[in-house]
C-alpha positions in Angstrom: 87.9 82.3 93.1 90.3 84.8 94.6 92.4 83.6 97.5 93.7 86.2 99.9 95.5 83.9 102.3 98.9 85.5 101.4 97.5 88.9 102.5 96.1 87.6 105.7 99.4 85.9 106.5 101.3 89.1 105.7 99.2 91.6 107.8 97.1 91.4 110.9 93.4 92.2 110.5 93.7 95.1 113.0 96.5 96.6 110.9 94.6 96.1 107.7 91.6 98.0 109.2 93.8 101.1 109.0 93.8 100.8 105.3 90.4 99.4 104.3 86.9 99.3 105.9 85.6 96.4 108.1 83.2 95.4 105.3 86.1 95.0 102.9 88.0 92.9 105.4 84.9 90.6 105.7 84.9 90.3 101.9 88.6 89.4 101.9 88.0 86.7 104.5 85.4 85.0 102.3 87.3 85.4 99.1 84.9 87.9 97.5 86.0 90.5 94.9 87.4 93.9 95.8 87.8 97.0 93.8 91.0 97.7 92.1 91.3 100.9 94.0 91.2 99.0 97.2 93.8 96.6 96.0 96.0 99.5 95.0 95.6 101.0 98.5 96.7 97.8 100.2 99.6 97.3 97.8 100.8 100.9 98.4 100.5 100.4 102.2 102.4 97.1 102.1 104.8 98.2 99.3 104.1 95.1 97.3 102.6 93.9 94.1 99.2 92.2 93.8 100.7 88.8 93.2 102.4 89.1 96.6 99.0 89.2 98.4 96.5 87.2 96.3 96.2 84.3 94.0 93.5 82.7 91.8 92.1 79.3 92.3 
């Protein structure tokens, strides 16, 4: 399972909605998968690497 707690601690949901859709935010909240292109958008926006915002459990 993917854990996005690092992402949710790093950025407010309102700010995240500037980058991704509300449905994607809901998927993030429940730990569902996201497309690599979405992950890339978030990482570019935050200027970070994937391991900075997610982990696997």
